[in-house]
N, C-alpha and C positions, 0 to 999 in steps of 0.2 A: 877410950871411946871406940877406937878401931876394933878392939877385941869384942866389944859389945855388938858392933855391926856385923862382924864376921860370925859371931855366935847366932845372931838372928837369921842371917843368910843360911847357915847350916841347918837350922831348925825348920825354916820355911821351904827350902829347896825340895825336900821330899814331897811336901804337900802340893807344890806347884806341878810336879810330874803327874799328879792325879792317880787314880786307881789303876792297877794292873789287871790283866786277865791272864794269870800265870799258868792256868790249868784248864783242860777241857771242861766246859760247862761253868767255869768261873770260880769254883770252890771245890773242896775235897768231898763234899756231899753230892756234887754234880747236879746242883739244883737249877742251874741255868738262869740266874737272876743277876742283872747288872745294876750298879749304882748310877745315879744321875739321870739324864734324859737325852733323848735323840729327837731330831726334828721330825715333824710329820712327813715332810718331803725332802729328805736329805739329797744333796748333790754329790756328784763324783768329785772327790778331792785329788785322788791320784790312782793310778793303776800300775801294776808291775807285771811284765810278761815273763812267765816262767816257761813258756814254750810247750810244756806238756800239761796234761790235766792236773788240777789242784783239788784233790779229794780230801786232803788232810785239813782239819780245822786249825786255825792259827792260835798261838798264844802270844801274849804281850807282856813285856817286863822292862822296866827302866827305859821307856821310850823307844823300845825296839820290838819289831814284829818277827816272830819265828815260825817257820812252816816248811814242810817238805812237799815234793811234787813227784809225779810219775816218772820223771827222768832220773830219779835217784839222788837229786840234789836237795840239800837242806839249806835254806836261806835265812839270813838276818837282814832286815830292812829297817830304815829309819821311819818311825811312826809318823813323823811330821810331814815327810815328803815322799816316802816310798823308795828312796834311794838305797841301792844295795850296799850293804856294809861288808858282807862276806858270804861265801857259799862253801859248803862242805859236800864232798862226793861220797855218798853212802852206797854207791854202786847199784842198788836195787830200788824199785819204786817205794815211795813212802806214802802210805795211806793213813797212818795213825797220827793223831795230834801229839804234840810234845808237852813237856813240863818245864817251866822256868823256875829255878829254885837256887838260892844262894850263889848267884853268879855263874850258874851252870845251866845248860839246857840238855834235856834227856829225851830220846825218841827211839823208836824201832822201825825196821823196814820189812819188806815182804820176804826177805831171805831169812828172817829170824834174828838178825843182829840188832842189839840194843846198844846205843851210844850215849856217852856223856861227853859234852863239849864245853869248852870255855865260852861263855856267852858273849864275851867281848871280842874274842879273836877267832872263834870257830875252830880252834885247835882241839884235836881229840885228846881226852884225858884217859878214858878207858872204854872198853867195849865188852859186851857179854853176849855169848851165843846161845840162843834157844834152839829148839828142834824144828821149828816151823815158823810161818809168817806171823808178824805182829800187826794186828789191825786196830787195837785199842790203845789209848794213851796211858801213861803212868800216873800213879798217885804217890803220895808220900806221907810218912808219919815219923814220929820219934821212937827210938828204941825204948823198951820198958824202963831203963835207968835214966833216960833223957840225955844220954851222952852222945848218941849216934843218930844219924838220920837214915831212915830206910826208904828205898824206892820200891814200889810194888807194881808189877807189870804182868799181864797175861799173854799167852801165846796159843797158837793153833796146835801146839804139841800137847795140849790138854792141861798144861801146868800154869799155876800162878806163882810167880817168883818174888821173893823179897831179897833185895840187894843192898849192900852198904853203899850209900850215896857217894862217899869219898873214894872208895877203892873199886867198887863193882863186884866185890866178893859176895858170893851167894850166902845168905843167912839161912834161908829155907826154901823149899819148893813144895807146893801143895798140888796134888794131882786130882783132876776132875775126870769125868767120863767122856768128855768130848771137847770140841773147840772152845776156847775162851775168846770171844769176839770183842767185847766192849772194854771200857775202862773200869777198873775196880773203884767202888765208892768207899769212903771212910765215914763212919758214924759210931759214936759211943764206944770208941776204943776197939772197934772191929772193922775189918775190911770185908767187902762183899761184892759178889758179881753173879750175873746170870749166865749160864752156859748153854751150849747146844745139847747138853744132856737133860735139858728141861728142868733144871734145879737151880734154886737160889742158894748159893753157898755163902755161909757166914764164917769167917776165919778168925781165930784167936791170933792176933799179931805176935804176941810174945812167944807162942809155941809153934806157930805155923801149922796148927791142927784145926780140923773142922770143929766149930762150935755148934753149928746147926746146919741142916740141909733141908730146905723147904721145897715141896713140889710146886713148880710153877706151871704145870699142865702142858707146856709145849716148849720147844727150844727158843732161846732168847738170842736175838741178833744184836740189839743195841745195849747201851749202858743203862743201869738203873739210877734213879735218884733216891737218896735216903735222907730222912729228916724226922725228928721227933718220934723215933721208934717204929717208923713205917718205911717200907720200900715201895717204889712205884715203877712199874715196868710193863712194856708191851711184849707180846710174843708172836710166834709164827702162826699160831692157830687162831688168829683174828680176834684176839681179846687183849684188853689192857687191865692190869691188876693193881690193887692196893693190898699189900701184905703186912700184917702186924708181925713184927719180928719177935716179940715176946711170946705170943700165943701160937705163932707159926701158922696162922690161919689167913685165908683170903678175906679181907674186910669187905671189899666190893669188887665187882667185875663189870667192865664196860664192853659191850659188844654191839656193833652196829652192822656194817656190811661185812661180807666175807673177804676181807683183805688183811694181810699181816701188818703189824706195827714194828718197825725197826728204828724209828726215831726215838731219841732219848727225851724224857719229859722235862719240862720246866715247872717248878713249884712256886706258887705264891701262898700267902697265908690261907686262902680259901679256894684256890683253883689249881688244876693240873692241866698242862697244855702239851700236846704231842702231835706229831704228823703221822699220816697213814699212807699205805700204798693205794688207798682209795682216792688219792689226789686231794685230800682235805687236811686242814689243820683243825684239831679237835680241842675244845675247852670244856672241861667237866668240873663238877664240884669236888673239892678235895675230901669232904666228909663222907659222901655217899656215891660218888661216881656218876651222878645224874648229869646229862648234857646241859650245858649253858648255851653254847653256840658251836657251829662248825663254819669253816671258811673254805670255799672251793678254789683250787688252782687247776691248771691244765695238765699237770703231771704228778707222779708220785711224790709224796713229801717224806723223803728219807732224811733230810736235813733236820737238825734238832733246834727247836725254837728257843729264843732268848727273850726274857721279859725285861723291859727297861722303862721306867717312868710312865706306866699306864699304857705301854705299847708292846706288841709282840712282833719280833723280827724272825723270819724264817725263809729258807730257800726252798725251791721246788725243782723237780726234774724238767719242768717247762722252761728252765733257764732264767727264771725271775726271782728276785729277792722281794719279799712282801713285807710291808709294815701295816699291821692292823691294830685296831683299838682293842685293848684288853677287855673293856667293859662289855662290848657287844659284838666284837668280831668285824666291825665295819672296816673296809679297806681305806687306808689313808694314802698310800702310795705304793708303787712298785718300781723296780729297776731291772732292766733287761740285759742279760749277758747273751753270749752266743752259743751256750751249751748248758747241759744240766748242772744244777747246784745240789750236790750231795753233802758238801761240807756244812759245818754249822758256824754261825757268826760269832765273832768276838766283839764285845762292845766296851769301849774305853774312852772316857772323856768326851762323850757325845759322838764318837766315831764308830762306824760299823765296818769291820774288816772281814771279808769272806772271799773264798776262792771259788772258781768255776772250772768245769771240765773243758772250757775253752782255752785253758792254759794261762789264765789271768787272775791275779789277785786284785781285788777292788777295795778301796777305802772310800766310804761315803760319810758325809756330815754336813755341817753348816759352813758355807764359805764366808770368809771374813769380808766385811763390806769395806 
């Protein structure tokens, strides 16, 4: 009987932990959609003082929150109460989001160093040096034979790197014509990124060679979202694009005011949501790019929105975190910090975790009665 009880506990325990947010934008396609629901008016559950600006978006795995800050420290906190479990000194500011995978956490800093740490202890396992700063987060995939795990990361040295997750050994390096700012997306066995060379690069992971290179019309600051054979991305020349990866053509283009788009989009089955430097959150139709609604803030929206349970969560340079209704863009609530929010939210088990340039990481949700 005891064995049966133990077996049940072992099976149920992972489910009790709830979903993780192990990667920037929540999944390898970077689509920015979270499971579950969040309250209309979440309350502050806890906050953690990192002392320096928190521009990096957090990731969450196995009940822990992982993120870096401008002081060069990388932190692991308890999701339940925000208590610090460990910190790692990466020496230089950390702007890029991390990746939680197989008991390890991976991230890069502004000096171009890329680290793999033991997620439980914070002990360094390996590090890899690129030629310039890392501002985007890593992604991952399996090797063609399925025996190894690859980590894929871009750098301002113009290269996209594929590394062995276990050892940090370089598998291949793909050179673009300019900075690689965002996180690479994974879709249909390909990895892809938008560069400051104004191109959407699609890379064959097995060979580390370019499969396609599509003209995106202007340099790309943020990360793309990829799903169902299409890529969605905004660029510096004040337009947001939907690109068909097979035909290599722009399906539609959204242009409104003359402001760049550096926010990464969230994708639902019929809508695309993204922030703009015009101080607004935009919601357009996924099939044709026609505007559904816009929501105005008091600062640039460089934070990337997350959709959860019929709500959209996004930060603004006005220092507020906004929750609006997906259906019509109606404001449900806002939470004010003391400085700009350029990081993107992570949403796990009804909790919203986001950093501010006021040096604080905030966790919002429903308080237990």
